[in-house]
C-alpha positions in Angstrom: -23.5 -5.3 -13.3 -24.3 -2.5 -10.8 -24.4 -3.8 -7.2 -28.0 -4.4 -5.9 -29.6 -4.1 -9.4 -30.0 -6.0 -12.6 -28.7 -3.1 -14.6 -25.5 -3.9 -16.5 -24.5 -0.2 -16.5 -23.5 2.0 -19.4 -20.9 0.6 -21.8 -18.3 2.7 -23.8 -16.1 1.7 -26.7 -13.2 4.0 -27.0 -12.8 3.6 -30.8 -16.4 4.8 -31.3 -15.8 8.2 -29.7 -16.2 11.0 -32.2 -13.2 13.3 -32.6 -15.0 16.0 -30.6 -14.6 13.9 -27.5 -10.9 14.5 -27.6 -11.3 18.3 -27.1 -12.5 20.3 -24.1 -16.3 20.3 -23.8 -18.2 22.8 -21.6 -20.3 21.0 -19.0 -21.5 23.6 -16.5 -21.0 27.3 -15.5 -20.4 28.8 -12.1 -18.3 25.9 -10.8 -15.5 26.3 -8.3 -14.5 22.6 -7.9 -15.1 19.2 -9.5 -14.6 15.6 -8.4 -14.7 12.4 -10.5 -13.8 9.0 -9.2 -10.9 7.2 -10.9 -13.3 4.2 -11.4 -15.7 3.9 -14.4 -19.3 5.0 -14.0 -18.8 6.3 -10.5 -20.1 9.8 -10.9 -19.1 13.4 -11.5 -19.7 15.9 -8.7 -19.3 19.7 -8.8 -19.4 22.4 -6.2 -20.8 25.7 -7.5 -20.0 29.2 -6.5 -23.2 29.4 -4.4 -22.0 26.3 -2.4 -24.6 24.0 -4.0 -23.5 20.4 -4.7 -24.5 18.8 -8.0 -23.9 15.4 -9.5 -24.5 13.1 -12.5 -23.4 9.9 -14.3 -23.9 7.8 -11.1 -26.3 5.3 -9.5 -25.5 6.8 -6.1 -26.4 10.5 -6.6 -28.0 10.8 -3.2 -31.7 11.2 -4.4 -33.0 8.2 -2.4 -32.8 5.8 -5.4 -30.2 3.7 -7.2 -31.4 4.9 -10.6 -28.7 6.1 -13.1 -28.6 9.9 -13.3 -27.3 11.0 -16.7 -27.6 14.8 -16.4 -26.7 17.2 -13.5 -29.0 17.4 -10.5 -28.7 19.4 -7.3 -27.9 17.3 -4.3 -27.8 19.8 -1.4 -27.0 23.4 -0.5 -24.4 25.0 1.8 -21.6 22.6 1.0 -18.0 23.5 1.8 -16.2 20.4 0.5 -17.0 17.0 -1.1 -15.2 13.7 -1.3 -15.9 10.3 -2.9 -14.3 6.9 -2.8 -14.7 3.2 -3.6 -16.3 1.7 -6.6 -13.2 -0.3 -7.5 -14.8 -3.7 -7.4 -18.0 -3.1 -9.4 -19.6 -0.1 -10.9 -20.7 2.0 -7.9 -20.5 -1.2 -5.9 -19.0 0.0 -2.6 -18.8 3.7 -3.4 -19.4 6.2 -0.6 -19.9 10.0 -0.8 -19.3 12.7 1.8 -20.4 16.3 1.9 -18.9 18.7 4.5 -21.3 21.6 5.0 -20.5 25.1 5.8 -21.8 24.7 9.3 -19.2 21.9 10.0 -21.7 19.0 9.7 -20.6 16.0 7.8 -23.1 14.0 5.7 -22.6 10.6 3.9 -24.4 8.2 1.6 -23.5 5.2 -0.6 -23.1 1.4 -0.2 -21.6 -0.4 2.8 -20.4 1.7 5.8 -20.6 5.5 5.7 -19.7 5.9 9.4 -23.1 5.8 11.1 -22.5 2.4 12.6 -24.5 0.4 10.1 -23.9 -1.4 6.8 -25.9 -1.6 3.6 -27.3 0.9 1.2 -27.7 4.6 2.2 -29.4 6.1 -0.8 -30.1 9.5 0.9 -27.5 11.6 2.8 -27.4 11.1 6.5 -25.6 13.2 9.1 -22.5 11.6 10.5 -21.0 14.1 12.9 -20.6 17.9 13.7 -17.7 20.1 14.1 -15.6 18.9 11.1 -13.0 21.2 9.5 -11.2 18.9 7.1 -12.3 15.7 5.2 -10.1 13.1 3.5 -11.2 9.9 1.7 -8.5 7.5 0.7 -9.1 4.6 -1.6 -7.3 1.4 -0.5 -6.9 -0.6 -3.7 -4.3 -3.0 -2.2 -5.1 -6.1 -0.2 -8.0 -8.5 -0.1 -10.9 -6.2 1.0 -14.2 -7.6 -0.1 -16.2 -4.8 1.3 -15.6 -1.1 1.7 -12.2 -0.4 0.0 -11.8 3.2 1.4 -10.6 4.8 4.6 -12.2 8.0 5.8 -10.5 10.6 8.0 -11.8 13.9 9.4 -10.1 16.6 11.4 -12.5 18.4 13.8 -12.5 22.0 14.9 -10.7 21.0 18.1 -7.8 19.4 16.1 -8.8 15.8 16.9 -8.4 13.2 14.1 -11.1 10.6 13.6 -11.4 7.7 11.1 -13.6 4.9 9.9 -14.0 2.5 7.0 -11.5 -0.1 5.7 -8.9 -1.6 8.0 -8.2 -5.1 6.5 -5.7 -5.9 9.3 -3.3 -3.3 7.9 -3.6 -1.0 10.9 -5.1 2.1 9.1 -6.2 3.4 12.5 -3.3 2.1 14.7 -4.8 0.4 17.7 -7.9 2.5 17.6 -9.7 -0.1 15.5 -9.3 -3.8 14.9 -10.8 -6.0 12.3 -11.5 -5.5 8.6 -13.3 -2.1 8.9 -14.7 0.3 11.5 -18.4 1.0 11.3 -18.2 4.2 13.4 -15.6 7.0 13.8 -12.7 6.2 16.2 -10.4 8.9 17.6 -6.8 8.5 16.6 -4.8 11.7 17.5 -5.2 15.2 18.9 -3.9 18.6 17.8 -3.7 17.5 14.1 -3.4 20.1 11.3 -3.2 17.8 8.2 -3.0 14.2 7.2 -2.1 12.2 4.1 -2.4 8.6 2.9 -2.3 6.8 -0.4 -3.7 3.6 -2.0 -1.0 1.7 -0.1 -0.9 0.8 3.5 0.2 3.8 5.6 -1.2 7.1 6.8 0.7 10.1 8.2 -0.5 13.1 10.3 1.2 16.3 11.1 0.4 18.0 14.4 0.4 21.7 15.0 3.8 21.6 16.7 5.4 20.0 13.5 5.5 16.4 14.6 4.7 13.8 12.0 3.0 10.6 13.2 2.5 7.4 11.1 0.6 4.2 11.3 -0.4 1.3 9.0 1.9 -1.6 7.9 5.2 -2.4 6.2 6.3 -5.2 3.9 8.2 -7.9 5.7 9.9 -9.4 2.7 8.2 -12.7 3.1 5.0 -14.2 1.7 2.2 -16.6 2.8 0.8 -18.9 0.1 2.3 -16.6 -2.5 0.8 -13.4 -1.0 3.1 -10.7 0.2 3.1 -10.4 3.9 2.6 -7.1 5.8 3.1 -6.3 9.4 0.9 -3.7 11.1 2.4 -1.0 13.4 0.7 1.3 15.8 0.6 5.1 15.8 4.1 6.5 16.4 6.0 9.7 16.1 8.4 9.6 13.1 9.8 13.1 12.5 9.8 16.7 13.8 9.7 20.1 12.3 7.4 18.9 9.5 5.4 21.5 7.5 3.4 19.1 5.3 3.2 15.5 4.2 1.9 14.0 0.9 1.9 10.2 0.8 5.4 9.0 1.5 7.0 12.4 1.0 7.2 15.2 3.6 8.5 18.7 3.6 10.2 20.2 6.7 9.9 23.7 7.9 13.2 24.6 6.2 11.8 23.6 2.8 13.8 20.3 2.6 12.1 17.3 1.0 12.3 13.9 2.6 11.0 10.4 1.8 9.7 7.8 4.4 11.4 4.4 4.3 10.7 1.2 6.2 12.9 -1.8 6.3 11.7 -5.4 6.2 12.1 -5.5 10.0 10.0 -2.3 10.4 12.9 0.1 11.2 12.0 3.6 10.1 14.3 6.1 8.4 13.9 9.1 6.1 16.0 10.0 3.1 16.6 13.7 2.1 15.8 14.3 -1.5 16.3 18.1 -2.2 16.0 21.6 -0.7 13.7 24.6 -1.3 10.5 22.6 -2.0 6.9 23.8 -1.5 5.1 20.7 -2.8 5.9 17.2 -3.8 4.2 13.9 -4.8 5.2 10.5 -5.9 2.8 8.2 -7.7 3.7 4.8 -9.3 7.4 5.6 -9.0 7.2 9.0 -10.7 8.5 11.8 -8.5 7.5 15.5 -8.9 8.5 18.6 -6.8 7.6 22.3 -7.0 10.3 24.5 -5.6 9.8 27.8 -3.9 10.8 29.6 -7.1 7.9 27.9 -9.0 10.0 25.5 -10.9 8.7 22.0 -11.4 11.2 19.1 -11.2 10.8 15.3 -12.0 12.7 12.1 -11.5 12.2 8.4 -11.0 9.8 6.5 -13.3 8.8 9.9 -14.7 7.9 10.0 -18.4 8.3 13.8 -18.5 11.8 13.5 -17.1 12.9 11.1 -19.8 12.1 7.7 -18.2 11.5 4.8 -20.5 12.5 1.6 -18.6 14.5 0.3 -15.7 14.9 1.9 -12.2 14.2 5.4 -13.3 15.9 8.8 -13.5 18.3 9.3 -10.5 18.9 13.0 -10.8 16.0 15.5 -10.7 15.3 17.2 -14.1 13.8 20.7 -14.4 10.5 20.4 -16.3 8.7 23.8 -16.2 8.9 27.3 -14.7 6.1 29.4 -13.0 4.1 26.4 -11.7 1.5 26.9 -9.0 0.3 23.3 -8.6 0.5 19.8 -10.3 -1.4 16.5 -10.4 0.2 13.2 -11.0 -1.8 10.4 -12.5 -0.7 6.8 -13.4 0.9 7.7 -16.7 0.0 11.3 -17.5 0.6 14.5 -15.5 -0.9 18.0 -15.2 0.8 21.2 -14.2 -1.0 24.5 -13.7 1.1 27.7 -14.2 0.7 31.0 -12.4 -0.6 32.5 -15.6 -3.6 30.1 -15.7 -2.2 27.9 -18.5 -2.6 24.1 -18.1 0.2 21.8 -19.3 0.2 18.0 -19.7 2.7 15.3 -20.4 2.7 11.5 -20.7 0.2 9.1 -22.2 -2.8 10.4 -24.1 -4.4 7.2 -25.5 -8.0 8.3 -24.5 -7.6 11.9 -25.4 -6.8 13.0 -21.9 -4.9 16.1 -23.1 -8.1 17.6 -24.7 -6.1 18.8 -27.7 -8.0 16.8 -30.3 -5.5 14.0 -30.6 -4.4 10.8 -28.9 -0.7 11.5 -29.4 1.4 11.1 -26.2 4.1 13.7 -25.3 7.2 13.0 -23.2 7.5 16.8 -22.6 4.9 19.1 -21.1 2.7 20.8 -23.7 0.2 23.6 -23.2 -3.4 22.3 -23.5 -5.6 25.1 -22.2 -5.6 28.7 -20.8 -7.7 30.5 -18.2 -7.6 27.5 -15.8 -8.1 27.7 -12.0 -7.1 25.1 -9.5 -10.2 23.3 -8.2 -11.3 24.4 -4.7 -10.8 21.5 -2.2 -10.3 23.4 1.0 -12.3 22.3 4.0 -13.4 25.8 5.0 -11.4 28.5 3.2 -13.1 30.3 0.2 -9.9 30.2 -1.9 -9.5 27.9 -4.9 -5.7 28.3 -4.6 -5.2 27.3 -0.9 -5.1 23.6 -0.4 -5.0 21.6 2.9 -1.5 20.4 3.3 0.1 23.5 1.7 2.7 25.0 4.1 0.7 28.3 4.1 -2.8 26.6 4.6 -2.9 27.1 8.4 -1.3 30.6 8.2 -3.9 31.7 5.6 -6.7 30.3 7.7 -5.3 32.2 10.8 -5.0 35.4 8.8 -8.6 35.2 7.5 -10.0 34.4 11.0 -8.0 37.3 12.6 -8.9 39.8 9.9 -5.2 40.2 8.9 -6.0 39.9 5.2 -8.6 38.8 2.7 -8.0 37.3 -0.7 -7.0 39.0 -3.9 -10.5 38.1 -5.1 -13.5 36.5 -3.4 -12.2 33.0 -4.4 -8.4 33.5 -4.7 -5.6 34.3 -2.2 -2.7 34.2 -4.7 -0.1 32.7 -2.4 2.5 32.7 -5.1 2.1 36.4 -5.9 4.9 38.7 -4.8 3.9 40.5 -1.6 4.3 44.3 -1.7 5.5 46.6 1.0 2.0 48.1 1.2 0.5 44.6 1.8 2.9 43.5 4.5 2.7 46.7 6.5 -1.1 46.5 6.3 -1.1 42.8 7.4 1.2 43.7 10.3 -1.0 46.7 11.3 -4.1 44.6 11.3 -2.4 41.8 13.3 -1.5 44.5 15.9 -5.2 45.4 16.3 -5.4 48.2 13.6 -4.5 51.0 16.0 -5.6 54.5 14.9 -2.5 56.6 13.9 -2.0 59.9 15.6 -1.3 61.9 12.5 -1.0 61.6 8.7 1.2 62.6 5.8 4.5 61.0 6.9 5.2 59.7 3.4 5.1 61.6 0.1 3.9 58.5 -1.9 1.0 57.5 0.4 -2.3 59.2 -0.1 -5.1 59.5 2.5 -7.4 57.2 0.6 -4.9 54.3 0.0 -5.8 51.0 1.7 -2.4 51.0 3.4 -2.4 54.7 4.5 -3.2 54.2 8.1 -0.9 51.2 8.3 2.0 53.2 6.8 1.4 56.1 9.1 1.3 53.8 12.2 4.6 52.2 11.0 6.2 55.6 10.8 5.0 56.7 14.2 6.2 53.5 15.8 9.7 53.5 14.1 8.8 50.3 12.2 9.5 52.1 8.9 11.4 55.3 8.2 12.2 57.8 5.4 10.1 60.2 3.4 8.9 57.7 0.8 7.4 54.3 1.7 7.4 52.7 -1.8 4.1 50.8 -1.1 4.1 49.1 -4.5 7.7 47.8 -4.2 8.3 44.1 -3.5 8.9 43.0 0.1 12.1 41.2 0.6 13.0 38.6 3.3 15.1 41.3 5.1 12.3 43.8 5.0 9.8 41.3 6.4 11.8 40.3 9.4 12.9 43.8 10.1 9.3 45.1 10.1 8.2 42.3 12.4 11.3 42.7 14.7 10.6 46.4 15.2 6.9 45.7 15.9 8.0 43.2 18.5 10.1 45.9 20.3 13.5 45.2 18.7 14.5 42.4 21.1 18.0 41.0 21.3 18.7 37.4 20.1 21.6 35.0 19.7 23.7 35.7 16.6 23.4 33.6 13.5 26.2 32.8 11.1 24.8 33.5 7.6 27.4 34.4 5.1 25.1 36.9 3.4 24.0 38.8 6.5 26.6 41.3 7.7 26.7 42.4 11.4 26.6 46.0 10.0 23.4 45.4 8.2 20.3 47.2 9.5 18.4 43.9 9.6 21.2 41.9 11.3 19.4 41.8 14.7 16.1 41.2 13.0 17.4 38.1 11.3 18.8 36.8 14.6 15.4 37.3 16.2 13.4 35.7 13.4 15.5 32.6 13.4 15.5 32.3 17.2 11.7 32.7 17.3 11.1 30.2 14.5 9.6 32.9 12.2 11.9 31.6 9.4 15.1 29.8 8.8 17.8 30.4 6.2 17.4 29.4 2.6 20.4 27.1 3.2 22.6 26.3 6.2 24.8 29.2 5.4 22.6 31.7 3.6 19.5 33.8 4.5 19.0 35.5 1.1 17.9 38.8 2.5 17.2 40.4 -0.9 15.0 37.5 -2.1 11.4 38.7 -2.6 8.6 37.2 -0.6 5.3 35.8 -1.8 1.9 36.4 0.0 2.0 32.8 1.2 5.4 33.3 2.7 4.5 36.6 4.4 1.4 35.2 6.1 3.4 32.2 7.2 6.0 34.6 8.8 3.3 36.5 10.6 1.6 33.3 11.7 4.7 31.9 13.2 5.7 35.2 14.9 2.3 36.4 16.1 -0.2 33.5 16.4 
């Protein structure tokens, strides 16, 4: 029964689905992102290319009623991001919706508390606050919450982190809120660039200086009346030099992947899992990681890695090449490749693969082509730049400073190899786009090329040399740091001890400077990999760390 009504809600019987329901069906055109709650009958919401928000299959569409809406209707315009949560306890029962508009205002609607200080039904969107840059809604399915089962966090333009919603004595806001839930936003931290939580009982935030903070609760190993006992802990610093965090996993600036661990007495530690990682997630004991080279790896209770029973796979198994992003569900998994093909593995009992069958697959199989990653950024126009990615803040900085635009209006292509023409143009723009004094220094650079002024400027300032620039050639790690070092005035720095960087190399001093300034580290403790090619995401990250 739908909360607040006498309507029992729609009913579905899986074995009555026609075969066509197991294949991809077109729903709408002009869409750049889509959201659907993990709970039945809780609505589908899409953000279109014109920034209009649409929704259907919900009793909480935001139209001022609790009537079930079966086909798409427009909810509001000028929306940058959307999030939904709740609905675990009855269909749409305590669900809330949030829309972050392009002007930074946050709007909410739904049952229970949406953050305006009141409880009850909010059938029409109401304004919660201004100045919001990022939005996170985390469903809290664990515990004994009888009301709102989600926690809401926002990061404002000034870097301050605020939260409201479920608390349930698990310390979801540290000491900022006490009781079962907060009706209004409470401030938690300053200078925050990203956060992550899960359906468990802890939340983590990474500040702009690379510190990772955590709060919530840990299991004590005891129980009360048969119920597992948890002890709350206040906001505290847990790690340094952190690039991103996703649930209990975090990636350091050097690309190493770590897992948070708490003992029964509350002592914190972190276990290193692997190196060279750009993204990772663990869900229901299944671990996945995407490495910097685009390979996808799996271990733990991971069906795609060969898990069947017991404690899980101990050693990571390579699953796919050329992966740009992945999504990990309860018992099926998705991976999107750089070529736009979508691959899936795991259970398929309800036709989740969309390939016309209900056959499961322990290995990833291709299910579709021409697929884009849904846009979930809080302010960037790119579908392939997600909050939490190591290059998110650098891309944001680069766009704001006019250093670069995207490869299209909606893509940045962070995994695409960066060319020499692109990096010299980025560096020139970051230096204020100075007008060169002459022209024609390079035989392979024409006056009308987008990188012509940048290349000429580089020649005149001894940043690049020779008679040919090779603008279409790939930019290597050595080239990138040498360009930046020369633009900085070729300063001296303490020597590094990489085995693959000779003191006689032209980029030797540049590598020393880049490491000392924090622009980049080695690819391992002993190697720099000077000949490795750089992606667009890596290059804007180098520039951000060196120039921002």
